[in-house]
C-alpha positions as CSV (number, residue, x, y, z in Angstrom):
1,M,42.1,92.9,-59.2
2,T,38.7,91.5,-59.8
3,R,35.9,94.0,-60.6
4,S,33.2,93.8,-58.0
5,R,29.8,92.8,-59.3
6,M,26.7,90.6,-58.9
7,T,25.7,88.5,-61.9
8,L,22.5,86.6,-62.7
9,S,22.4,83.6,-65.0
10,V,19.3,81.7,-65.8
11,D,19.0,78.0,-66.6
12,E,15.5,77.9,-68.3
13,A,15.5,74.2,-68.8
14,N,16.0,73.4,-65.1
15,K,14.2,76.5,-63.8
16,I,17.2,77.6,-61.7
17,F,18.7,81.0,-61.5
18,T,22.2,81.5,-60.2
19,L,23.3,84.7,-58.4
20,R,27.0,85.2,-58.2
21,Y,28.6,87.7,-55.8
22,I,32.0,88.6,-57.0
23,G,34.6,90.8,-55.2
24,S,33.9,93.2,-52.4
25,I,30.3,94.1,-53.4
26,D,28.3,95.2,-50.4
27,G,24.9,94.3,-49.2
28,D,23.1,97.4,-50.5
29,E,24.6,96.9,-54.0
30,V,23.6,93.2,-53.9
31,N,20.0,94.0,-53.0
32,E,19.6,96.6,-55.7
33,S,21.2,94.5,-58.3
34,V,19.3,91.3,-57.4
35,L,15.9,93.0,-57.4
36,H,16.6,94.9,-60.6
37,Q,17.7,91.8,-62.5
38,L,14.9,89.7,-61.1
39,A,12.4,92.3,-62.2
40,Q,13.6,91.8,-65.8
41,M,12.6,88.1,-65.6
42,T,9.1,86.6,-66.2
43,A,7.9,84.9,-63.0
44,P,11.3,84.6,-61.1
45,W,9.4,83.1,-58.2
46,D,9.0,79.9,-60.3
47,Y,12.7,79.2,-60.1
48,D,14.9,77.6,-57.5
49,T,18.0,79.7,-56.6
50,I,21.7,79.1,-56.2
51,V,23.6,82.0,-54.5
52,D,27.2,81.5,-55.3
53,Q,29.3,83.5,-52.9
54,R,32.6,81.6,-53.4
55,R,34.3,84.7,-54.9
56,H,32.6,87.2,-52.6
57,E,35.1,89.2,-50.5
58,G,32.6,91.3,-48.5
59,T,30.2,90.8,-45.7
60,I,26.5,91.2,-46.0
61,L,24.9,92.5,-42.8
62,T,21.9,90.8,-41.2
63,A,19.8,94.0,-41.8
64,E,20.6,93.8,-45.5
65,I,19.6,90.1,-45.7
66,E,16.3,91.0,-43.9
67,E,15.7,94.0,-46.2
68,L,16.2,91.8,-49.3
69,G,13.9,89.2,-47.8
70,Q,11.2,91.8,-47.2
71,R,11.5,93.3,-50.6
72,W,11.5,89.9,-52.3
73,G,8.4,88.9,-50.2
74,Q,6.6,92.0,-51.5
75,F,7.6,91.2,-55.0
76,A,6.9,87.4,-55.0
77,Q,3.7,87.7,-52.9
78,G,4.0,84.1,-51.7
79,R,4.2,82.7,-55.2
80,D,7.6,81.2,-54.4
81,A,6.3,78.9,-51.6
82,G,8.4,75.7,-51.4
83,R,11.1,76.9,-53.8
84,L,14.7,76.2,-52.9
85,I,17.8,78.4,-52.2
86,A,21.2,76.8,-52.1
87,I,23.9,79.1,-50.7
88,V,27.3,78.1,-51.9
89,T,30.3,79.5,-49.8
90,E,33.1,78.4,-47.6
91,D,32.6,81.4,-45.4
92,P,31.9,80.1,-41.9
93,L,30.0,83.4,-41.0
94,V,27.5,82.8,-43.9
95,H,27.0,79.2,-42.7
96,A,26.5,80.4,-39.1
97,R,23.8,82.8,-40.2
98,L,21.8,80.4,-42.3
99,S,18.9,80.5,-39.8
100,L,18.7,84.3,-40.2
101,S,18.7,83.9,-43.9
102,Q,16.0,81.3,-43.7
103,A,13.9,83.6,-41.5
104,A,14.2,86.4,-44.1
105,F,12.8,84.0,-46.8
106,P,10.1,82.1,-45.0
107,Q,8.3,80.8,-48.1
108,R,11.5,79.1,-49.4
109,I,13.7,76.2,-48.2
110,L,17.3,77.2,-47.7
111,K,20.5,75.2,-47.2
112,G,24.2,76.0,-47.3
113,F,26.9,74.2,-49.2
114,A,30.7,74.5,-49.7
115,R,30.7,73.3,-53.3
116,M,28.5,74.2,-56.2
117,E,27.9,70.5,-57.2
118,E,26.4,69.9,-53.7
119,G,23.9,72.7,-54.1
120,V,22.8,71.6,-57.5
121,D,22.5,68.0,-56.4
122,W,20.4,69.1,-53.4
123,I,18.0,71.0,-55.6
124,M,17.6,68.1,-58.0
125,S,17.2,65.5,-55.2
126,Q,14.6,67.7,-53.4
127,R,12.7,68.0,-56.7
128,A,12.8,64.3,-57.2
129,A,11.6,63.6,-53.7
130,A,8.7,66.0,-54.2
131,K,7.7,64.0,-57.4
132,S,7.8,60.7,-55.6
133,D,4.9,59.0,-54.0
134,D,5.1,57.5,-50.4
135,S,6.9,54.4,-51.6
136,G,9.8,56.4,-52.9
137,V,9.0,55.4,-56.5
138,P,9.2,58.5,-58.8
139,V,5.8,59.5,-60.2
140,A,5.8,59.8,-64.0
């Protein structure tokens, strides 16, 4: 049996942190663990985020998502405006509630994916688009 936990890994070179929910960890545990681990980072609001829920066996309630969003908002104080969140899961409930998750993190842009590669590709393509001028030619 898998030990339930939430892990955080940081890709400094690409300014992406990945949160992995593993096992039957519940929403309160996720919230406490996420906020504790992010508080250990320098300027976590400068990073895009991948939330990997492929091995998550629990359900995070809407109220818990809203609480995390509120607490993150107080912590980040708007410094994360325009940052990206890729949620990776095959759980249809999580995909159905993406608009609720987006509302909880209004400063960020959020999208759901079934595969990790899709989420990473989306983040990189969004960044490339942001660096391009109107002609679509990347700006140096």
